[in-house]
N, CA, C and O atoms as CSV, one atom per row, in Angstrom:
chain,resi,resn,atom,element,x,y,z
A,1,MET,N,N,73.652,45.542,-86.646
A,1,MET,CA,C,73.634,46.223,-85.360
A,1,MET,C,C,74.095,45.246,-84.280
A,1,MET,O,O,73.602,44.121,-84.192
A,2,SER,N,N,75.048,45.692,-83.460
A,2,SER,CA,C,75.575,44.797,-82.436
A,2,SER,C,C,74.760,44.894,-81.152
A,2,SER,O,O,74.194,45.938,-80.828
A,3,THR,N,N,74.717,43.801,-80.448
A,3,THR,CA,C,74.019,43.770,-79.168
A,3,THR,C,C,74.968,44.250,-78.079
A,3,THR,O,O,76.167,44.398,-78.313
A,4,ASP,N,N,74.428,44.491,-76.887
A,4,ASP,CA,C,75.272,44.893,-75.765
A,4,ASP,C,C,76.322,43.833,-75.466
A,4,ASP,O,O,77.467,44.164,-75.157
A,5,ASP,N,N,75.938,42.551,-75.557
A,5,ASP,CA,C,76.897,41.478,-75.298
A,5,ASP,C,C,78.015,41.480,-76.336
A,5,ASP,O,O,79.180,41.281,-75.992
A,6,ASP,N,N,77.665,41.705,-77.615
A,6,ASP,CA,C,78.684,41.772,-78.668
A,6,ASP,C,C,79.642,42.927,-78.409
A,6,ASP,O,O,80.859,42.771,-78.516
A,7,ARG,N,N,79.088,44.089,-78.070
A,7,ARG,CA,C,79.913,45.270,-77.811
A,7,ARG,C,C,80.807,45.026,-76.598
A,7,ARG,O,O,81.987,45.377,-76.619
A,8,ARG,N,N,80.263,44.433,-75.551
A,8,ARG,CA,C,81.061,44.169,-74.352
A,8,ARG,C,C,82.212,43.215,-74.666
A,8,ARG,O,O,83.327,43.419,-74.185
A,9,ARG,N,N,81.959,42.171,-75.468
A,9,ARG,CA,C,83.030,41.246,-75.858
A,9,ARG,C,C,84.103,41.978,-76.656
A,9,ARG,O,O,85.296,41.758,-76.448
A,10,GLN,N,N,83.678,42.849,-77.570
A,10,GLN,CA,C,84.633,43.610,-78.366
A,10,GLN,C,C,85.460,44.528,-77.468
A,10,GLN,O,O,86.683,44.577,-77.598
A,11,TRP,N,N,84.813,45.252,-76.563
A,11,TRP,CA,C,85.528,46.147,-75.659
A,11,TRP,C,C,86.446,45.367,-74.733
A,11,TRP,O,O,87.571,45.789,-74.465
A,12,ASN,N,N,85.966,44.225,-74.241
A,12,ASN,CA,C,86.785,43.447,-73.324
A,12,ASN,C,C,88.074,42.990,-73.984
A,12,ASN,O,O,89.118,42.950,-73.333
A,13,SER,N,N,88.020,42.645,-75.269
A,13,SER,CA,C,89.239,42.225,-75.946
A,13,SER,C,C,90.151,43.416,-76.218
A,13,SER,O,O,91.374,43.275,-76.181
A,14,ALA,N,N,89.574,44.589,-76.493
A,14,ALA,CA,C,90.381,45.778,-76.771
A,14,ALA,C,C,90.873,46.449,-75.497
A,14,ALA,O,O,91.990,46.964,-75.455
A,15,PHE,N,N,90.049,46.444,-74.467
A,15,PHE,CA,C,90.384,47.127,-73.214
A,15,PHE,C,C,90.162,46.175,-72.046
A,15,PHE,O,O,89.093,46.201,-71.435
A,16,PRO,N,N,91.137,45.339,-71.720
A,16,PRO,CA,C,90.941,44.420,-70.597
A,16,PRO,C,C,90.624,45.180,-69.316
A,16,PRO,O,O,91.229,46.210,-69.018
A,17,GLU,N,N,89.679,44.659,-68.577
A,17,GLU,CA,C,89.282,45.310,-67.329
A,17,GLU,C,C,90.350,45.095,-66.273
A,17,GLU,O,O,90.969,44.034,-66.196
A,18,ARG,N,N,90.553,46.123,-65.463
A,18,ARG,CA,C,91.462,45.999,-64.332
A,18,ARG,C,C,90.661,45.520,-63.134
A,18,ARG,O,O,89.493,45.874,-62.967
A,19,ARG,N,N,91.281,44.741,-62.333
A,19,ARG,CA,C,90.625,44.317,-61.106
A,19,ARG,C,C,90.813,45.379,-60.043
A,19,ARG,O,O,91.875,45.996,-59.947
A,20,SER,N,N,89.792,45.587,-59.256
A,20,SER,CA,C,89.854,46.514,-58.137
A,20,SER,C,C,89.426,45.726,-56.911
A,20,SER,O,O,88.242,45.438,-56.737
A,21,GLY,N,N,90.382,45.377,-56.063
A,21,GLY,CA,C,90.060,44.507,-54.941
A,21,GLY,C,C,89.758,43.122,-55.477
A,21,GLY,O,O,90.544,42.561,-56.240
A,22,ASP,N,N,88.627,42.571,-55.082
A,22,ASP,CA,C,88.274,41.240,-55.570
A,22,ASP,C,C,87.183,41.305,-56.638
A,22,ASP,O,O,86.667,40.262,-57.041
A,23,GLY,N,N,86.821,42.488,-57.102
A,23,GLY,CA,C,85.773,42.619,-58.109
A,23,GLY,C,C,86.299,43.157,-59.415
A,23,GLY,O,O,87.454,43.565,-59.528
A,24,ARG,N,N,85.426,43.147,-60.394
A,24,ARG,CA,C,85.766,43.694,-61.703
A,24,ARG,C,C,85.007,44.983,-61.907
A,24,ARG,O,O,83.959,45.205,-61.302
A,25,ARG,N,N,85.539,45.824,-62.758
A,25,ARG,CA,C,84.845,47.052,-63.107
A,25,ARG,C,C,83.578,46.709,-63.871
A,25,ARG,O,O,83.518,45.712,-64.590
A,26,ALA,N,N,82.577,47.543,-63.706
A,26,ALA,CA,C,81.321,47.331,-64.417
A,26,ALA,C,C,81.480,47.591,-65.911
A,26,ALA,O,O,80.801,46.967,-66.726
A,27,HIS,N,N,82.383,48.520,-66.275
A,27,HIS,CA,C,82.594,48.876,-67.672
A,27,HIS,C,C,84.085,48.858,-67.981
A,27,HIS,O,O,84.880,49.367,-67.191
A,28,PRO,N,N,84.475,48.287,-69.106
A,28,PRO,CA,C,85.888,48.332,-69.489
A,28,PRO,C,C,86.341,49.783,-69.660
A,28,PRO,O,O,85.579,50.630,-70.125
A,29,ARG,N,N,87.567,50.052,-69.285
A,29,ARG,CA,C,88.112,51.405,-69.409
A,29,ARG,C,C,89.171,51.423,-70.495
A,29,ARG,O,O,89.903,50.454,-70.697
A,30,ALA,N,N,89.231,52.550,-71.186
A,30,ALA,CA,C,90.241,52.766,-72.210
A,30,ALA,C,C,91.268,53.755,-71.675
A,30,ALA,O,O,90.922,54.708,-70.977
A,31,LEU,N,N,92.531,53.519,-72.009
A,31,LEU,CA,C,93.562,54.488,-71.680
A,31,LEU,C,C,93.427,55.639,-72.660
A,31,LEU,O,O,93.390,55.434,-73.873
A,32,VAL,N,N,93.354,56.851,-72.128
A,32,VAL,CA,C,93.143,58.038,-72.956
A,32,VAL,C,C,94.060,59.159,-72.474
A,32,VAL,O,O,94.712,59.039,-71.437
A,33,GLY,N,N,94.100,60.216,-73.216
A,33,GLY,CA,C,94.806,61.428,-72.837
A,33,GLY,C,C,93.883,62.605,-73.080
A,33,GLY,O,O,94.032,63.325,-74.068
A,34,LEU,N,N,92.936,62.802,-72.187
A,34,LEU,CA,C,91.938,63.853,-72.346
A,34,LEU,C,C,92.099,64.914,-71.267
A,34,LEU,O,O,92.775,64.703,-70.260
A,35,ILE,N,N,91.474,66.041,-71.497
A,35,ILE,CA,C,91.490,67.150,-70.550
A,35,ILE,C,C,90.075,67.375,-70.025
A,35,ILE,O,O,89.097,67.280,-70.767
A,36,ALA,N,N,89.988,67.671,-68.744
A,36,ALA,CA,C,88.715,68.058,-68.135
A,36,ALA,C,C,88.928,69.391,-67.436
A,36,ALA,O,O,90.017,69.678,-66.940
A,37,ARG,N,N,87.883,70.196,-67.403
A,37,ARG,CA,C,87.951,71.493,-66.723
A,37,ARG,C,C,86.887,71.511,-65.638
A,37,ARG,O,O,85.697,71.351,-65.909
A,38,GLY,N,N,87.338,71.708,-64.404
A,38,GLY,CA,C,86.417,71.754,-63.282
A,38,GLY,C,C,85.933,73.156,-63.003
A,38,GLY,O,O,86.340,74.117,-63.656
A,39,GLN,N,N,85.051,73.258,-62.015
A,39,GLN,CA,C,84.453,74.542,-61.655
A,39,GLN,C,C,85.279,75.335,-60.645
A,39,GLN,O,O,85.162,76.558,-60.571
A,40,SER,N,N,86.107,74.648,-59.872
A,40,SER,CA,C,86.896,75.345,-58.854
A,40,SER,C,C,88.292,75.653,-59.385
A,40,SER,O,O,88.732,75.081,-60.383
A,41,ALA,N,N,88.978,76.563,-58.702
A,41,ALA,CA,C,90.333,76.932,-59.118
A,41,ALA,C,C,91.271,75.739,-59.068
A,41,ALA,O,O,92.120,75.587,-59.946
A,42,GLU,N,N,91.134,74.890,-58.058
A,42,GLU,CA,C,92.051,73.749,-57.925
A,42,GLU,C,C,91.807,72.672,-58.973
A,42,GLU,O,O,92.711,71.895,-59.283
A,43,SER,N,N,90.598,72.615,-59.520
A,43,SER,CA,C,90.302,71.608,-60.539
A,43,SER,C,C,90.114,72.254,-61.909
A,43,SER,O,O,89.417,71.715,-62.768
A,44,ALA,N,N,90.741,73.415,-62.103
A,44,ALA,CA,C,90.558,74.147,-63.357
A,44,ALA,C,C,90.899,73.285,-64.564
A,44,ALA,O,O,90.128,73.254,-65.524
A,45,VAL,N,N,92.023,72.589,-64.547
A,45,VAL,CA,C,92.399,71.693,-65.638
A,45,VAL,C,C,92.978,70.425,-65.035
A,45,VAL,O,O,93.914,70.481,-64.238
A,46,VAL,N,N,92.430,69.302,-65.410
A,46,VAL,CA,C,92.928,68.022,-64.929
A,46,VAL,C,C,93.051,67.065,-66.102
A,46,VAL,O,O,92.323,67.181,-67.088
A,47,ALA,N,N,93.974,66.120,-65.992
A,47,ALA,CA,C,94.176,65.119,-67.032
A,47,ALA,C,C,93.310,63.900,-66.740
A,47,ALA,O,O,93.243,63.431,-65.604
A,48,VAL,N,N,92.652,63.396,-67.774
A,48,VAL,CA,C,91.877,62.168,-67.686
A,48,VAL,C,C,92.689,61.088,-68.381
A,48,VAL,O,O,92.999,61.217,-69.566
A,49,THR,N,N,93.042,60.017,-67.658
A,49,THR,CA,C,93.892,58.983,-68.235
A,49,THR,C,C,93.162,57.675,-68.508
A,49,THR,O,O,93.669,56.830,-69.246
A,50,GLU,N,N,91.989,57.496,-67.931
A,50,GLU,CA,C,91.163,56.320,-68.196
A,50,GLU,C,C,89.726,56.786,-68.333
A,50,GLU,O,O,89.288,57.697,-67.630
A,51,LEU,N,N,88.989,56.150,-69.252
A,51,LEU,CA,C,87.608,56.546,-69.498
A,51,LEU,C,C,86.773,55.320,-69.803
A,51,LEU,O,O,87.223,54.412,-70.503
A,52,SER,N,N,85.554,55.292,-69.276
A,52,SER,CA,C,84.576,54.264,-69.611
A,52,SER,C,C,83.224,54.943,-69.717
A,52,SER,O,O,83.111,56.147,-69.486
A,53,VAL,N,N,82.206,54.184,-70.062
A,53,VAL,CA,C,80.870,54.767,-70.133
A,53,VAL,C,C,80.306,55.021,-68.743
A,53,VAL,O,O,79.268,55.671,-68.615
A,54,GLY,N,N,80.961,54.527,-67.704
A,54,GLY,CA,C,80.453,54.704,-66.350
A,54,GLY,C,C,81.309,55.567,-65.451
A,54,GLY,O,O,80.907,55.872,-64.328
A,55,GLY,N,N,82.497,55.974,-65.922
A,55,GLY,CA,C,83.365,56.775,-65.073
A,55,GLY,C,C,84.693,57.052,-65.725
A,55,GLY,O,O,84.913,56.743,-66.896
A,56,LEU,N,N,85.589,57.651,-64.934
A,56,LEU,CA,C,86.912,57.984,-65.449
A,56,LEU,C,C,87.897,58.102,-64.302
A,56,LEU,O,O,87.525,58.059,-63.129
A,57,TYR,N,N,89.149,58.249,-64.664
A,57,TYR,CA,C,90.215,58.423,-63.686
A,57,TYR,C,C,90.906,59.754,-63.952
A,57,TYR,O,O,91.392,60.003,-65.055
A,58,LEU,N,N,90.944,60.605,-62.930
A,58,LEU,CA,C,91.632,61.894,-63.020
A,58,LEU,C,C,93.039,61.723,-62.485
A,58,LEU,O,O,93.234,61.201,-61.387
A,59,GLU,N,N,94.014,62.160,-63.256
A,59,GLU,CA,C,95.398,62.053,-62.809
A,59,GLU,C,C,95.785,63.298,-62.024
A,59,GLU,O,O,96.676,64.054,-62.411
A,60,ARG,N,N,95.102,63.480,-60.936
A,60,ARG,CA,C,95.368,64.600,-60.030
A,60,ARG,C,C,94.507,64.396,-58.793
A,60,ARG,O,O,93.346,63.998,-58.891
A,61,GLU,N,N,95.076,64.669,-57.643
A,61,GLU,CA,C,94.292,64.572,-56.422
A,61,GLU,C,C,93.724,65.945,-56.093
A,61,GLU,O,O,94.448,66.941,-56.086
A,62,LEU,N,N,92.443,65.989,-55.823
A,62,LEU,CA,C,91.769,67.225,-55.461
A,62,LEU,C,C,91.402,67.175,-53.989
A,62,LEU,O,O,91.382,66.099,-53.392
A,63,GLU,N,N,91.117,68.303,-53.408
A,63,GLU,CA,C,90.743,68.376,-51.998
A,63,GLU,C,C,89.283,67.970,-51.814
A,63,GLU,O,O,88.463,68.749,-51.330
A,64,LEU,N,N,88.985,66.765,-52.201
A,64,LEU,CA,C,87.644,66.206,-52.056
A,64,LEU,C,C,87.760,64.846,-51.380
A,64,LEU,O,O,88.809,64.204,-51.433
A,65,GLN,N,N,86.699,64.423,-50.758
A,65,GLN,CA,C,86.667,63.135,-50.064
A,65,GLN,C,C,85.894,62.110,-50.884
A,65,GLN,O,O,85.101,62.473,-51.752
A,66,ASP,N,N,86.127,60.836,-50.608
A,66,ASP,CA,C,85.336,59.780,-51.241
A,66,ASP,C,C,83.863,60.052,-50.975
A,66,ASP,O,O,83.470,60.347,-49.846
A,67,GLY,N,N,83.051,59.950,-52.025
A,67,GLY,CA,C,81.624,60.202,-51.902
A,67,GLY,C,C,81.211,61.628,-52.223
A,67,GLY,O,O,80.025,61.903,-52.404
A,68,ASP,N,N,82.187,62.553,-52.298
A,68,ASP,CA,C,81.866,63.945,-52.635
A,68,ASP,C,C,81.468,64.065,-54.103
A,68,ASP,O,O,82.006,63.354,-54.953
A,69,PRO,N,N,80.537,64.954,-54.402
A,69,PRO,CA,C,80.171,65.200,-55.803
A,69,PRO,C,C,81.233,66.063,-56.493
A,69,PRO,O,O,81.958,66.815,-55.842
A,70,ILE,N,N,81.310,65.942,-57.813
A,70,ILE,CA,C,82.229,66.755,-58.601
A,70,ILE,C,C,81.570,67.040,-59.950
A,70,ILE,O,O,80.904,66.177,-60.520
A,71,GLU,N,N,81.762,68.252,-60.449
A,71,GLU,CA,C,81.238,68.648,-61.756
A,71,GLU,C,C,82.388,69.128,-62.617
A,71,GLU,O,O,83.278,69.827,-62.133
A,72,PHE,N,N,82.379,68.760,-63.897
A,72,PHE,CA,C,83.407,69.246,-64.808
A,72,PHE,C,C,82.968,69.047,-66.246
A,72,PHE,O,O,82.001,68.342,-66.534
A,73,ASP,N,N,83.704,69.688,-67.137
A,73,ASP,CA,C,83.502,69.544,-68.573
A,73,ASP,C,C,84.620,68.669,-69.115
A,73,ASP,O,O,85.794,68.906,-68.827
A,74,LEU,N,N,84.262,67.664,-69.894
A,74,LEU,CA,C,85.217,66.740,-70.492
A,74,LEU,C,C,85.343,67.064,-71.971
A,74,LEU,O,O,84.339,67.143,-72.679
A,75,PHE,N,N,86.563,67.250,-72.439
A,75,PHE,CA,C,86.813,67.574,-73.841
A,75,PHE,C,C,87.125,66.293,-74.601
A,75,PHE,O,O,88.191,65.701,-74.436
A,76,VAL,N,N,86.179,65.873,-75.437
A,76,VAL,CA,C,86.266,64.615,-76.177
A,76,VAL,C,C,86.612,64.925,-77.634
A,76,VAL,O,O,85.928,65.728,-78.267
A,77,PRO,N,N,87.661,64.303,-78.175
A,77,PRO,CA,C,88.007,64.524,-79.578
A,77,PRO,C,C,86.816,64.221,-80.497
A,77,PRO,O,O,86.099,63.240,-80.302
A,78,GLY,N,N,86.624,65.073,-81.487
A,78,GLY,CA,C,85.537,64.889,-82.434
A,78,GLY,C,C,84.233,65.530,-82.003
A,78,GLY,O,O,83.249,65.491,-82.743
A,79,CYS,N,N,84.209,66.116,-80.825
A,79,CYS,CA,C,83.000,66.759,-80.311
A,79,CYS,C,C,83.275,68.262,-80.184
A,79,CYS,O,O,84.249,68.671,-79.553
A,80,ASP,N,N,82.412,69.069,-80.787
A,80,ASP,CA,C,82.623,70.524,-80.789
A,80,ASP,C,C,82.468,71.159,-79.410
A,80,ASP,O,O,83.159,72.127,-79.093
A,81,GLU,N,N,81.582,70.630,-78.604
A,81,GLU,CA,C,81.318,71.176,-77.271
A,81,GLU,C,C,81.815,70.197,-76.206
A,81,GLU,O,O,81.768,68.985,-76.413
A,82,PRO,N,N,82.289,70.710,-75.072
A,82,PRO,CA,C,82.672,69.793,-73.990
A,82,PRO,C,C,81.450,69.049,-73.456
A,82,PRO,O,O,80.321,69.537,-73.521
A,83,VAL,N,N,81.707,67.873,-72.935
A,83,VAL,CA,C,80.660,67.030,-72.356
A,83,VAL,C,C,80.570,67.359,-70.871
A,83,VAL,O,O,81.567,67.274,-70.154
A,84,ARG,N,N,79.385,67.733,-70.407
A,84,ARG,CA,C,79.153,68.085,-69.004
A,84,ARG,C,C,78.991,66.804,-68.185
A,84,ARG,O,O,78.161,65.951,-68.501
A,85,ILE,N,N,79.794,66.686,-67.131
A,85,ILE,CA,C,79.800,65.499,-66.284
A,85,ILE,C,C,79.494,65.887,-64.845
A,85,ILE,O,O,80.085,66.824,-64.309
A,86,ASP,N,N,78.580,65.173,-64.230
A,86,ASP,CA,C,78.383,65.215,-62.786
A,86,ASP,C,C,78.813,63.847,-62.286
A,86,ASP,O,O,78.344,62.824,-62.785
A,87,GLY,N,N,79.695,63.825,-61.312
A,87,GLY,CA,C,80.200,62.552,-60.825
A,87,GLY,C,C,80.344,62.528,-59.323
A,87,GLY,O,O,80.025,63.490,-58.624
A,88,VAL,N,N,80.837,61.392,-58.845
A,88,VAL,CA,C,81.079,61.173,-57.417
A,88,VAL,C,C,82.471,60.570,-57.277
A,88,VAL,O,O,82.834,59.649,-58.009
A,89,ILE,N,N,83.248,61.095,-56.332
A,89,ILE,CA,C,84.569,60.537,-56.056
A,89,ILE,C,C,84.378,59.133,-55.472
A,89,ILE,O,O,83.694,58.965,-54.462
A,90,ARG,N,N,84.979,58.140,-56.105
A,90,ARG,CA,C,84.836,56.755,-55.637
A,90,ARG,C,C,86.062,56.276,-54.857
A,90,ARG,O,O,85.928,55.558,-53.867
A,91,TYR,N,N,87.261,56.676,-55.306
A,91,TYR,CA,C,88.478,56.231,-54.618
A,91,TYR,C,C,89.646,57.130,-55.006
A,91,TYR,O,O,89.592,57.872,-55.987
A,92,ARG,N,N,90.698,57.038,-54.208
A,92,ARG,CA,C,91.961,57.727,-54.483
A,92,ARG,C,C,93.020,56.649,-54.701
A,92,ARG,O,O,92.925,55.546,-54.163
A,93,ALA,N,N,94.024,56.989,-55.497
A,93,ALA,CA,C,95.086,56.021,-55.771
A,93,ALA,C,C,96.413,56.747,-55.926
A,93,ALA,O,O,96.462,57.949,-56.189
A,94,GLU,N,N,97.482,55.988,-55.757
A,94,GLU,CA,C,98.825,56.500,-55.994
A,94,GLU,C,C,99.596,55.411,-56.713
A,94,GLU,O,O,99.609,54.262,-56.269
A,95,ASP,N,N,100.251,55.765,-57.839
A,95,ASP,CA,C,100.996,54.753,-58.583
A,95,ASP,C,C,102.409,54.611,-58.021
A,95,ASP,O,O,102.782,55.289,-57.063
A,96,GLU,N,N,103.184,53.722,-58.632
A,96,GLU,CA,C,104.529,53.428,-58.139
A,96,GLU,C,C,105.445,54.643,-58.191
A,96,GLU,O,O,106.384,54.749,-57.403
A,97,ALA,N,N,105.175,55.562,-59.118
A,97,ALA,CA,C,105.997,56.770,-59.254
A,97,ALA,C,C,105.545,57.883,-58.312
A,97,ALA,O,O,106.145,58.958,-58.291
A,98,GLY,N,N,104.492,57.633,-57.535
A,98,GLY,CA,C,104.003,58.626,-56.590
A,98,GLY,C,C,102.959,59.576,-57.147
A,98,GLY,O,O,102.538,60.506,-56.460
A,99,LYS,N,N,102.530,59.350,-58.399
A,99,LYS,CA,C,101.467,60.185,-58.965
A,99,LYS,C,C,100.146,59.811,-58.326
A,99,LYS,O,O,99.809,58.634,-58.195
A,100,ARG,N,N,99.404,60.831,-57.930
A,100,ARG,CA,C,98.120,60.594,-57.286
A,100,ARG,C,C,96.978,60.910,-58.229
A,100,ARG,O,O,97.092,61.750,-59.121
A,101,GLY,N,N,95.879,60.219,-58.008
A,101,GLY,CA,C,94.705,60.449,-58.832
A,101,GLY,C,C,93.448,59.997,-58.119
A,101,GLY,O,O,93.477,59.560,-56.969
A,102,MET,N,N,92.323,60.116,-58.849
A,102,MET,CA,C,91.029,59.802,-58.262
A,102,MET,C,C,90.133,59.121,-59.283
A,102,MET,O,O,90.088,59.515,-60.448
A,103,GLY,N,N,89.428,58.104,-58.838
A,103,GLY,CA,C,88.422,57.460,-59.663
A,103,GLY,C,C,87.085,58.158,-59.479
A,103,GLY,O,O,86.667,58.414,-58.349
A,104,ILE,N,N,86.418,58.465,-60.571
A,104,ILE,CA,C,85.140,59.173,-60.560
A,104,ILE,C,C,84.078,58.295,-61.210
A,104,ILE,O,O,84.282,57.789,-62.314
A,105,ARG,N,N,82.951,58.112,-60.537
A,105,ARG,CA,C,81.800,57.424,-61.127
A,105,ARG,C,C,80.851,58.490,-61.657
A,105,ARG,O,O,80.528,59.449,-60.955
A,106,PHE,N,N,80.405,58.318,-62.904
A,106,PHE,CA,C,79.441,59.259,-63.457
A,106,PHE,C,C,78.143,59.137,-62.681
A,106,PHE,O,O,77.635,58.038,-62.459
A,107,ASP,N,N,77.617,60.279,-62.276
A,107,ASP,CA,C,76.386,60.310,-61.503
A,107,ASP,C,C,75.270,61.000,-62.272
A,107,ASP,O,O,74.091,60.708,-62.071
A,108,GLY,N,N,75.648,61.913,-63.150
A,108,GLY,CA,C,74.674,62.630,-63.937
A,108,GLY,C,C,75.252,62.978,-65.292
A,108,GLY,O,O,76.009,63.940,-65.425
A,109,VAL,N,N,74.898,62.198,-66.294
A,109,VAL,CA,C,75.361,62.435,-67.657
A,109,VAL,C,C,74.141,62.368,-68.548
A,109,VAL,O,O,73.389,61.395,-68.507
A,110,SER,N,N,73.940,63.399,-69.355
A,110,SER,CA,C,72.785,63.397,-70.251
A,110,SER,C,C,72.914,62.269,-71.273
A,110,SER,O,O,74.004,61.742,-71.498
A,111,GLY,N,N,71.801,61.910,-71.878
A,111,GLY,CA,C,71.815,60.863,-72.902
A,111,GLY,C,C,72.727,61.210,-74.059
A,111,GLY,O,O,73.420,60.338,-74.583
A,112,SER,N,N,72.739,62.477,-74.469
A,112,SER,CA,C,73.595,62.876,-75.590
A,112,SER,C,C,75.069,62.829,-75.192
A,112,SER,O,O,75.914,62.448,-76.003
A,113,ALA,N,N,75.389,63.209,-73.957
A,113,ALA,CA,C,76.771,63.140,-73.488
A,113,ALA,C,C,77.237,61.686,-73.408
A,113,ALA,O,O,78.365,61.370,-73.784
A,114,ALA,N,N,76.371,60.812,-72.920
A,114,ALA,CA,C,76.716,59.387,-72.849
A,114,ALA,C,C,76.979,58.831,-74.241
A,114,ALA,O,O,77.882,58.013,-74.420
A,115,LYS,N,N,76.205,59.262,-75.224
A,115,LYS,CA,C,76.411,58.790,-76.599
A,115,LYS,C,C,77.738,59.275,-77.159
A,115,LYS,O,O,78.405,58.543,-77.890
A,116,VAL,N,N,78.131,60.504,-76.826
A,116,VAL,CA,C,79.422,61.031,-77.270
A,116,VAL,C,C,80.550,60.187,-76.700
A,116,VAL,O,O,81.471,59.806,-77.422
A,117,ILE,N,N,80.480,59.893,-75.407
A,117,ILE,CA,C,81.517,59.085,-74.758
A,117,ILE,C,C,81.544,57.681,-75.339
A,117,ILE,O,O,82.616,57.150,-75.630
A,118,GLU,N,N,80.383,57.078,-75.510
A,118,GLU,CA,C,80.313,55.723,-76.065
A,118,GLU,C,C,80.859,55.692,-77.485
A,118,GLU,O,O,81.587,54.765,-77.839
A,119,ALA,N,N,80.525,56.677,-78.300
A,119,ALA,CA,C,81.019,56.719,-79.679
A,119,ALA,C,C,82.543,56.870,-79.699
A,119,ALA,O,O,83.220,56.238,-80.509
A,120,TYR,N,N,83.076,57.703,-78.813
A,120,TYR,CA,C,84.523,57.877,-78.729
A,120,TYR,C,C,85.197,56.560,-78.335
A,120,TYR,O,O,86.203,56.179,-78.933
A,121,LEU,N,N,84.652,55.868,-77.339
A,121,LEU,CA,C,85.214,54.587,-76.916
A,121,LEU,C,C,85.118,53.551,-78.022
A,121,LEU,O,O,86.036,52.750,-78.202
A,122,ASP,N,N,84.010,53.557,-78.769
A,122,ASP,CA,C,83.870,52.646,-79.921
A,122,ASP,C,C,84.947,52.918,-80.961
A,122,ASP,O,O,85.527,51.982,-81.511
A,123,ARG,N,N,85.225,54.205,-81.238
A,123,ARG,CA,C,86.288,54.550,-82.213
A,123,ARG,C,C,87.642,54.039,-81.724
A,123,ARG,O,O,88.428,53.513,-82.512
A,124,LEU,N,N,87.914,54.190,-80.441
A,124,LEU,CA,C,89.175,53.691,-79.894
A,124,LEU,C,C,89.272,52.180,-80.018
A,124,LEU,O,O,90.326,51.651,-80.372
A,125,ALA,N,N,88.178,51.484,-79.729
A,125,ALA,CA,C,88.181,50.022,-79.800
A,125,ALA,C,C,88.431,49.558,-81.242
A,125,ALA,O,O,89.186,48.612,-81.465
A,126,ARG,N,N,87.809,50.212,-82.205
A,126,ARG,CA,C,87.988,49.826,-83.614
A,126,ARG,C,C,89.403,50.118,-84.089
A,126,ARG,O,O,89.920,49.411,-84.954
A,127,ALA,N,N,90.036,51.144,-83.541
A,127,ALA,CA,C,91.376,51.530,-83.950
A,127,ALA,C,C,92.449,50.563,-83.440
A,127,ALA,O,O,93.563,50.541,-83.963
A,128,ARG,N,N,92.124,49.781,-82.442
A,128,ARG,CA,C,93.116,48.842,-81.859
A,128,ARG,C,C,93.192,47.597,-82.644
A,128,ARG,O,O,93.964,46.700,-82.306
């Protein structure tokens, strides 16, 4: 059984953390290609391009402000049911090609949902 430090070292080597300003992310993020479905018409389907145990990045800008709450279902490969996520908008970004997106911090994730996400990230790390 691996310790949190062992797992963090393994994830750090598989998924180098990106710097945001002068700090580091609390959790390493994996590049993914997942779908999330929101509750509103504008967030009906959004692409998730980065995922960690503490948050994710939506590749779409929604009409929400930093600090606003957001709810959606995340479709994780290998899981029969979508994972219910309650989050908070942390930041907005635009890449060099002009694609806009939003960073979301998980604010309310059940223990079972967190385990699904962690198991998926572990599978990705082992596959690299």
